[in-house]
C-alpha positions in Angstrom: 0.0 0.0 0.0 1.2 3.5 -0.8 2.6 5.6 2.0 0.1 8.2 3.2 0.8 11.9 3.3 2.1 12.9 6.8 -0.5 14.9 8.7 1.7 17.9 9.7 3.0 18.3 6.2 -0.3 18.6 4.4 -0.9 21.9 2.7 -4.6 23.0 2.6 -3.8 26.3 0.9 -6.5 27.2 -1.7 -8.2 23.8 -1.4 -10.4 25.6 1.1 -12.4 27.6 0.2 -11.6 27.7 -3.5 -11.7 24.0 -4.6 -14.7 23.2 -2.3 -16.6 26.2 -3.6 -16.2 25.1 -7.3 -16.9 21.5 -6.5 -20.2 22.5 -4.9 -21.2 24.9 -7.7 -20.2 22.6 -10.5 -22.0 19.5 -9.1 -25.1 21.1 -7.8 -27.7 20.0 -10.5 -26.5 17.0 -12.4 -29.8 15.1 -12.8 -29.0 11.9 -14.8 -25.6 12.9 -16.2 -23.1 10.0 -16.4 -25.7 7.7 -14.9 -24.9 4.7 -17.2 -21.2 5.1 -16.7 -21.6 5.3 -13.0 -23.6 2.1 -12.9 -20.7 0.3 -14.6 -18.2 2.0 -12.3 -20.2 1.1 -9.2 -20.3 -2.6 -10.3 -16.5 -2.5 -10.5 -16.0 -0.8 -7.1 -18.9 -1.9 -4.9 -18.2 -5.2 -3.2 -21.8 -6.1 -2.4 -23.6 -4.9 -5.6 -25.3 -1.9 -4.0 -25.7 1.5 -5.7 -24.6 4.0 -3.0 -21.6 5.1 -5.1 -23.7 6.1 -8.1 -24.5 9.7 -7.0 -21.0 10.4 -5.7 -19.6 9.0 -8.9 -21.7 11.4 -11.0 -20.3 14.4 -9.0 -16.7 13.1 -9.1 -16.8 12.6 -12.9 -18.3 16.0 -13.5 -15.7 17.6 -11.2 -12.8 15.8 -13.0 -14.1 17.2 -16.3 -14.2 20.6 -14.8 -10.6 20.3 -13.5 -9.5 19.2 -17.0 -10.5 22.7 -18.3 -7.9 24.4 -16.0 -5.0 25.9 -17.9 -2.7 26.2 -14.9 -0.9 23.2 -13.5 -1.0 24.6 -10.0 -4.8 25.0 -10.1 -5.2 21.5 -11.3 -3.0 20.2 -8.5 -5.1 21.9 -5.8 -8.3 20.8 -7.3 -7.0 17.2 -7.6 -6.1 17.3 -3.9 -9.8 18.0 -3.2 -10.9 15.3 -5.6 -8.5 12.9 -3.8 -10.1 13.7 -0.5 -13.7 13.4 -1.9 -13.0 10.1 -3.5 -11.3 8.7 -0.4 -14.1 10.0 1.8 -16.8 8.4 -0.4 -15.0 5.1 -0.6 -14.9 4.8 3.2 -18.7 4.9 3.2 -19.1 1.7 1.1 -17.6 -1.8 1.0 -15.3 -1.3 -1.9 -13.0 -3.7 -3.8 -9.9 -1.5 -3.9 -6.6 -1.9 -2.1 -6.1 1.9 -2.0 -7.7 5.1 -3.4 -5.7 5.2 -6.6 -6.7 1.7 -7.4 -10.4 2.8 -7.3 -9.6 5.8 -9.4 -8.0 3.6 -12.1 -11.1 1.4 -12.1 -13.2 4.5 -12.6 -11.1 5.6 -15.6 -11.1 2.1 -17.2 -14.8 1.6 -16.7 -15.7 4.9 -18.2 -17.1 4.5 -21.7 -15.5 7.4 -23.6 -11.8 6.6 -23.4 -11.3 8.6 -20.2 -12.6 11.9 -21.8 -10.3 13.8 -19.5 -11.2 12.1 -16.3 -7.7 10.9 -15.9 -6.5 14.5 -15.3 -5.7 13.8 -11.6 -3.8 10.5 -12.2 -0.4 11.8 -11.0 -1.8 13.6 -7.9 -3.8 10.7 -6.2 -2.3 9.3 -3.1 -3.4 7.9 0.2 -4.2 10.6 2.7 -3.1 10.1 6.3 -6.1 9.3 8.5 -5.5 12.3 10.7 -5.4 14.5 7.6 -8.6 13.0 6.3 -10.3 13.9 9.6 -9.1 17.5 9.2 -10.4 17.6 5.6 -13.8 16.5 6.9 -13.7 19.2 9.6 -12.9 21.9 7.1 -15.4 20.6 4.6 -18.2 20.5 7.2 -17.2 24.0 8.5 -17.6 25.6 5.1 -20.8 23.7 4.5 -22.3 25.3 7.6 -20.9 28.7 6.7 -22.4 28.6 3.2 -25.7 27.6 4.7 -25.4 30.5 7.1 -24.6 33.1 4.4 -27.2 31.9 1.9 -30.2 31.2 4.2 -32.8 33.9 4.6 -35.1 32.4 7.2 -34.4 32.9 10.9 -35.4 30.9 14.0 -35.0 27.3 14.8 -32.9 25.4 12.1 -32.6 28.7 10.3 -29.9 31.2 9.4 -28.9 32.3 12.9 -28.7 28.7 14.2 -26.3 27.9 11.3 -24.2 31.0 12.3 -24.0 29.9 15.9 -23.1 26.3 14.9 -20.4 27.7 12.6 -18.7 29.8 15.3 -19.0 26.9 17.8 -17.3 24.5 15.4 -14.6 26.9 14.7 -13.9 27.5 18.4 -13.8 23.7 18.9 -11.4 23.1 16.0 -8.9 25.9 16.9 -8.1 24.1 20.2 -6.1 21.7 18.1 -3.8 24.6 17.2 -2.7 24.9 20.8 -1.1 21.5 20.5 0.2 21.6 17.0 0.4 25.3 16.0 1.3 26.6 12.6 0.2 23.5 10.6 -1.6 23.7 7.3 -4.9 22.9 9.1 -4.5 25.9 11.4 -3.7 28.2 8.4 -6.8 26.9 6.7 -8.8 27.8 9.8 -7.3 31.3 9.8 -8.4 31.8 6.2 -11.9 30.7 7.2 -11.8 33.2 10.0 -11.1 36.0 7.5 -14.2 35.0 5.4 -16.4 34.8 8.5 -15.3 38.1 9.9 -15.7 39.8 6.6 -19.3 38.5 6.2 -20.2 39.5 9.8 -19.3 43.2 9.1 -22.5 43.4 7.1 -24.6 40.8 9.0 -27.3 42.6 10.9 -30.0 39.9 11.5 -28.3 37.5 13.9 -27.4 39.6 16.9 -26.6 36.6 19.1 -24.1 35.1 16.6 -20.4 36.1 17.4 -19.4 39.1 15.3 -15.7 38.2 15.4 -13.6 35.0 15.4 -10.1 35.1 16.9 -7.1 33.7 15.0 -6.0 30.2 15.9 -2.5 31.6 16.2 -3.6 34.1 18.9 -1.3 36.9 20.0 1.7 34.9 19.1 1.1 35.5 15.4 0.8 39.3 15.9 3.9 39.2 18.2 5.9 37.4 15.5 4.8 39.8 12.9 5.7 42.8 15.0 9.1 41.3 15.8 9.7 40.8 12.1 8.9 44.4 11.3 11.2 45.6 14.1 14.0 43.4 12.9 13.5 44.6 9.3 13.5 48.2 10.4 16.7 47.7 12.6 18.5 46.0 9.8 17.6 48.7 7.3 18.8 51.4 9.8 22.1 49.6 10.3 22.7 49.1 6.6 21.9 52.8 6.0 24.3 53.9 8.7 27.1 51.7 7.5 26.5 53.0 3.9 26.5 56.6 5.1 29.7 56.2 7.2 31.5 54.4 4.4 30.4 57.3 2.1 31.9 59.8 4.4 35.2 57.9 4.8 35.5 57.6 1.1 
């Protein structure tokens, strides 16, 4: 089995929110697209002949075709990382016939009727994700799911807009406690980026008065202190260089 990506080394940069956002938008209304191919793929992957993988398969194929349109290699890589997570996450929900995630992806490509049709675009980027990293993927995915519900829902009250807002802030507060133990990881940086989106939205949010208006950075004051020290160091270095240059100029 392939070695999984180490938890602390995983870079979530631009996977959240960008890749998740486009996955959700692109796969929102698929109806019966790719249904025949997904029946064939499901038979290849499902150990017990059930059809739970058909709907996820439709979304995954459509997203792969979307990724194939990307001109930039860097964008493809980030999008393929999200596809990697989604495929692995869906496979864990069913009894599958694959030894590892890439094995199932190859089966999808081979079972597809149109000679791959671009769905092999992520072939070189698929790898086993460390179990701890997969859990963090799920946490970030869920957090943005709640946030999008909060920002798009108009109704208030029980199970409405404000309840989603409160749940969002509570989940964030729960997740940042991990950063006290393993600070400055990719996961915490992804949380910090989420905080920026949340705080920006709350500047204009007037309906939900009991929802926190501001989320604090997972890096706390240490981040600001480090930034301040960096500025002071840069200023001191510039002053020293300028002084040395001036003195040398006078001596010359």
